[in-house]
N, C-alpha and C positions, 0 to 999 in steps of 0.2 A: 504494499499499500504506500502511495506517495501522496502527500498533502501538497496542494498548490492553490493559488488564488486566480480568480477570473474576474475581470472587470466586465460587468454585464451592462451594456449601453441600451437603454430602452425608453419608450415614451417620448420620442423626439422626431426630428425631421431633418432632411438635407436642405440646406439653405441654397441660394442661387450661386454661391461660390463652391459648392460641393462639400461644405463643412457640415458635420453632423452635430446638431444641437440637441442634447439629450439629458436624461437622468442617468446616473451611474450607481450601480449596486455592486458591491464587492462580495463575491461568493468564496467561501473557504470550501474547497472541493477535495474529494477522495477519489483516487484513480480507480479504485475497485467499483465505484459506482458511477463512473463517467461514461455515458453512452448517449447516443442521439435521443432515444426515447426517454431516458432519465431526465435529460435537459428539458425536453418538451413537457414532461410531467411537472417539473419544478415551476416552469413558466406558467402553466395553466393552473395548477393547484395551489402552490404557495404564493405566486405573485398575482394570481387572480386575472390573468389575461385570457380572454375566451377565444380570441382569433390570433393566429400567427401566420402572417403572410410569407415572410422570408426570415431566415436565421443565417447570419454571416459570422465568420470568425477571421481574426487577423493573424497572419504569420508574417513577421517582419513588417514590410510595408504593403504586402498584398492582402487584399480583402477577398475572401472566398466564400461561396455559398455552402452552408452546412446543411446536408440533406441525408446523411447516413453516418454509420460508424467509422467509415474511412476517414471522414473529416474530423470526427472527435478523436480518433487515434493520432492523426497528424497534429491536431491542437494539443493533445496530451504530451506528445514528444516535444513539442515546442515549449510547452509550460514547464516540463521537467528541467529543461536546459536553461530557461530564462526566469523561472520561479513565478511566472504569471502568464495569463492568457487574456484574450479579449473576445467578447461575443457582442454582436449588434443585432437587434431584432426589430422588425417592423410588422 
């Protein structure tokens, strides 16, 4: 088990300059419970969002669509090396 932090960016929008203006919630995560469907469950159940259009994660400067466990695995590898990860959802 590896503990890591994820900054979860939500409740915002992209402005005309492409900057994302949002709320940020820090998650303390456990690698044993890190999966695509676990993330969706937390967003819907714990954070009370009923609709999720898109979920994105950031690796370095790249923003990637998160739609399966291959993405959560890549994010976990990044977070292990950098002690943090970033999620953005709309």
